[in-house]
DRENDO-1510 file (C-alpha; in Angstrom, 1 decimal, always signed):
<recs>
REC; n; res; u; v; w
REC; 1; MET; +27.6; -47.9; -13.2 .
REC; 2; ILE; +24.2; -46.2; -13.7 .
REC; 3; TYR; +23.2; -42.6; -14.1 .
REC; 4; PHE; +19.6; -41.4; -14.4 .
REC; 5; GLY; +19.0; -38.2; -16.4 .
REC; 6; PHE; +17.5; -36.7; -19.5 .
REC; 7; THR; +19.0; -35.4; -22.7 .
REC; 8; THR; +17.6; -31.9; -22.5 .
REC; 9; CYS; +19.3; -31.3; -19.2 .
REC; 10; TRP; +21.6; -28.3; -19.6 .
REC; 11; ARG; +24.0; -28.6; -16.7 .
REC; 12; ALA; +23.8; -31.4; -14.2 .
REC; 13; CYS; +23.4; -34.4; -16.5 .
REC; 14; PRO; +26.1; -33.5; -19.1 .
REC; 15; THR; +28.5; -32.5; -16.2 .
REC; 16; ALA; +28.0; -35.9; -14.5 .
REC; 17; LEU; +28.2; -37.9; -17.8 .
REC; 18; ASN; +31.4; -36.0; -18.7 .
REC; 19; ALA; +32.9; -36.9; -15.3 .
REC; 20; ILE; +31.9; -40.5; -15.7 .
REC; 21; ALA; +33.3; -40.8; -19.2 .
REC; 22; GLN; +36.6; -39.2; -18.1 .
REC; 23; ALA; +36.9; -41.4; -15.0 .
REC; 24; VAL; +36.3; -44.6; -17.0 .
REC; 25; GLU; +38.8; -43.4; -19.7 .
REC; 26; GLU; +41.4; -42.7; -17.0 .
REC; 27; LEU; +41.2; -46.3; -15.8 .
REC; 28; GLY; +43.0; -47.4; -19.0 .
REC; 29; ASP; +42.4; -51.1; -19.7 .
REC; 30; ALA; +40.6; -51.5; -16.4 .
REC; 31; GLY; +37.9; -49.2; -17.8 .
REC; 32; ASN; +36.9; -52.1; -20.1 .
REC; 33; ARG; +35.5; -53.8; -17.0 .
REC; 34; VAL; +33.1; -50.8; -16.3 .
REC; 35; GLN; +29.8; -50.5; -18.2 .
REC; 36; PRO; +28.3; -47.0; -17.8 .
REC; 37; ILE; +24.5; -47.0; -18.2 .
REC; 38; PHE; +22.4; -43.9; -18.8 .
REC; 39; VAL; +18.7; -44.3; -17.9 .
REC; 40; SER; +16.5; -41.7; -19.5 .
REC; 41; LEU; +13.9; -40.2; -17.2 .
REC; 42; ASP; +11.9; -38.5; -20.0 .
REC; 43; PRO; +10.3; -41.1; -22.3 .
REC; 44; GLN; +7.8; -38.5; -23.7 .
REC; 45; ARG; +10.6; -36.7; -25.5 .
REC; 46; GLU; +13.4; -39.2; -25.8 .
REC; 47; GLU; +13.4; -42.0; -28.4 .
REC; 48; PRO; +16.2; -44.6; -28.4 .
REC; 49; GLU; +17.8; -42.7; -31.3 .
REC; 50; THR; +17.8; -39.5; -29.4 .
REC; 51; ILE; +19.5; -41.1; -26.4 .
REC; 52; GLU; +22.0; -42.9; -28.6 .
REC; 53; LEU; +23.0; -39.6; -30.3 .
REC; 54; TYR; +23.2; -37.7; -27.0 .
REC; 55; LEU; +25.4; -40.4; -25.5 .
REC; 56; LYS; +27.8; -40.3; -28.4 .
REC; 57; GLY; +28.9; -36.9; -27.1 .
REC; 58; PHE; +30.4; -38.7; -24.1 .
REC; 59; GLY; +32.2; -41.4; -26.0 .
REC; 60; ASP; +31.3; -44.9; -27.1 .
REC; 61; ARG; +31.1; -46.7; -23.8 .
REC; 62; PHE; +27.6; -45.7; -22.6 .
REC; 63; VAL; +24.5; -47.8; -23.0 .
REC; 64; GLY; +21.3; -45.9; -23.0 .
REC; 65; LEU; +18.1; -47.3; -21.6 .
REC; 66; ARG; +14.5; -46.0; -21.6 .
REC; 67; GLY; +11.2; -47.4; -20.5 .
REC; 68; SER; +7.6; -46.4; -19.9 .
REC; 69; GLU; +6.7; -43.8; -17.3 .
REC; 70; ASP; +5.7; -46.5; -14.8 .
REC; 71; GLN; +8.9; -48.5; -15.4 .
REC; 72; LEU; +11.1; -45.4; -15.0 .
REC; 73; GLN; +9.3; -44.4; -11.8 .
REC; 74; ALA; +9.8; -48.0; -10.5 .
REC; 75; ALA; +13.5; -47.9; -11.5 .
REC; 76; ALA; +14.1; -44.5; -10.0 .
REC; 77; SER; +12.3; -45.5; -6.8 .
REC; 78; ALA; +14.3; -48.7; -6.5 .
REC; 79; PHE; +17.5; -46.7; -6.4 .
REC; 80; GLY; +16.1; -43.9; -4.2 .
REC; 81; ILE; +16.0; -41.3; -6.9 .
REC; 82; SER; +13.3; -38.7; -6.9 .
REC; 83; VAL; +11.9; -37.5; -10.2 .
REC; 84; GLN; +9.4; -34.7; -10.9 .
REC; 85; ARG; +8.1; -33.1; -14.0 .
REC; 86; ILE; +7.8; -29.3; -13.7 .
REC; 87; ARG; +5.4; -27.8; -16.2 .
REC; 88; PHE; +5.8; -24.2; -17.3 .
REC; 89; SER; +2.5; -23.7; -19.1 .
REC; 90; ALA; -0.5; -25.6; -20.4 .
REC; 91; ASP; +1.5; -26.8; -23.4 .
REC; 92; PRO; +2.3; -30.5; -22.6 .
REC; 93; THR; +5.8; -30.2; -24.1 .
REC; 94; ASP; +6.7; -27.1; -22.1 .
REC; 95; TYR; +8.3; -28.8; -19.0 .
REC; 96; THR; +11.6; -29.8; -17.5 .
REC; 97; MET; +12.6; -32.7; -15.2 .
REC; 98; VAL; +13.9; -32.2; -11.7 .
REC; 99; HIS; +15.7; -35.2; -10.2 .
REC; 100; SER; +18.2; -36.4; -7.7 .
REC; 101; SER; +20.6; -38.7; -9.3 .
REC; 102; PRO; +23.8; -39.9; -7.8 .
REC; 103; VAL; +26.2; -42.0; -9.9 .
REC; 104; ILE; +25.4; -45.5; -8.9 .
REC; 105; VAL; +28.2; -48.1; -8.8 .
REC; 106; LEU; +27.1; -51.7; -8.7 .
REC; 107; ILE; +29.5; -54.5; -7.7 .
REC; 108; PRO; +28.7; -58.2; -8.2 .
REC; 109; HIS; +27.5; -60.0; -5.1 .
REC; 110; LYS; +27.3; -56.8; -3.1 .
REC; 111; PRO; +23.6; -56.1; -2.4 .
REC; 112; ASP; +24.0; -52.3; -1.9 .
REC; 113; PRO; +25.2; -50.0; -4.6 .
REC; 114; ILE; +27.9; -47.4; -4.0 .
REC; 115; LEU; +26.3; -43.9; -4.4 .
REC; 116; VAL; +28.6; -41.1; -5.6 .
REC; 117; LYS; +27.4; -37.5; -5.6 .
REC; 118; SER; +26.5; -36.4; -9.2 .
REC; 119; ASP; +28.7; -33.3; -8.9 .
REC; 120; SER; +31.7; -35.4; -8.1 .
REC; 121; SER; +34.8; -34.8; -10.2 .
REC; 122; ALA; +36.2; -37.4; -12.6 .
REC; 123; GLU; +39.0; -38.0; -10.1 .
REC; 124; GLU; +36.6; -38.7; -7.3 .
REC; 125; ILE; +34.5; -41.1; -9.5 .
REC; 126; ARG; +37.7; -42.8; -10.7 .
REC; 127; ALA; +38.8; -43.4; -7.1 .
REC; 128; VAL; +35.5; -45.1; -6.3 .
REC; 129; LEU; +35.8; -47.2; -9.5 .
REC; 130; VAL; +39.3; -48.3; -8.6 .
REC; 131; SER; +38.0; -49.4; -5.2 .
REC; 132; ALA; +35.0; -51.1; -6.7 .
REC; 133; LEU; +37.2; -52.9; -9.3 .
REC; 134; GLU; +39.4; -54.2; -6.4 .
REC; 135; LEU; +36.3; -55.4; -4.6 .
REC; 136; ARG; +35.1; -57.1; -7.7 .
REC; 137; ALA; +38.5; -58.8; -8.2 .
REC; 138; VAL; +38.2; -60.5; -4.8 .
REC; 139; SER; +34.5; -61.4; -5.4 .
REC; 140; THR; +33.6; -65.0; -6.2 .
REC; 141; ASP; +31.6; -63.8; -9.2 .
REC; 142; GLN; +33.2; -65.0; -12.4 .
REC; 143; GLY; +30.2; -64.3; -14.6 .
REC; 144; SER; +29.3; -61.2; -16.6 .
REC; 145; ALA; +25.8; -60.6; -15.2 .
REC; 146; ARG; +25.1; -58.2; -12.3 .
REC; 147; GLN; +22.8; -59.7; -9.6 .
REC; 148; PHE; +20.6; -57.1; -8.0 .
REC; 149; SER; +19.3; -57.1; -4.5 .
REC; 150; ASN; +15.6; -57.8; -3.9 .
REC; 151; LYS; +14.8; -54.1; -3.4 .
REC; 152; ASN; +15.9; -53.5; -7.0 .
REC; 153; ARG; +13.9; -56.4; -8.5 .
REC; 154; ALA; +11.1; -54.0; -9.5 .
REC; 155; VAL; +13.3; -52.1; -11.8 .
REC; 156; PHE; +11.8; -52.1; -15.3 .
REC; 157; GLY; +8.8; -54.2; -14.1 .
REC; 158; VAL; +10.8; -57.4; -13.7 .
REC; 159; GLU; +9.6; -59.6; -10.8 .
REC; 160; SER; +11.6; -62.7; -11.4 .
REC; 161; GLU; +14.7; -63.9; -9.7 .
REC; 162; GLN; +16.7; -63.4; -12.9 .
REC; 163; PRO; +19.0; -60.3; -13.2 .
REC; 164; ILE; +17.2; -57.2; -14.4 .
REC; 165; VAL; +20.0; -56.0; -16.6 .
REC; 166; ARG; +22.2; -58.7; -18.0 .
REC; 167; LEU; +25.4; -57.4; -19.6 .
REC; 168; THR; +26.9; -60.0; -21.9 .
REC; 169; MET; +30.6; -59.3; -22.4 .
REC; 170; THR; +33.0; -60.3; -25.1 .
REC; 171; PRO; +36.4; -61.8; -24.1 .
REC; 172; ASN; +38.0; -58.3; -24.4 .
REC; 173; GLY; +35.5; -56.9; -21.9 .
REC; 174; ARG; +33.3; -54.8; -24.3 .
REC; 175; ARG; +29.5; -54.9; -24.2 .
REC; 176; GLN; +27.9; -57.3; -26.7 .
REC; 177; GLU; +24.3; -57.0; -25.7 .
REC; 178; VAL; +22.0; -55.7; -23.0 .
REC; 179; LEU; +18.8; -57.6; -22.1 .
REC; 180; LEU; +16.1; -56.3; -19.9 .
</recs>
């Protein structure tokens, strides 16, 4: 599950991240099979430590990713997300980000993600996750890496046939490492 946002967002991002965290928590043990990923859209202001600290406010399940401006634009574009920096003055730090960002649910061996409106309730997100976990259970994928469709290969500048994001899972289903 992926959500694109930024840590200085006052309303939309924390609301969506809270709903995601609550939905995954409400799945109980099945929630261990879901890896929420937050992709920062503001690399000018957000260092890995900033993202990590921000995500702690939503529990310990989120993985935070960031990249260069070009990588983030490619990633956002690959998922159909629009991103725009709105400047308020000549000061280069006086800006906000405007973006569309659905909650993106990826299922192994399914080429197209499930897009959930970012203002969906935890209950609505949970219902999509339950359905996605049922789809995954009948999938032939027994590995822990998510394979992306060709349109998403450009995410983070990767042009190989290897998965863009590889989630290595421990036997209890918790994240061990993330490789880009």
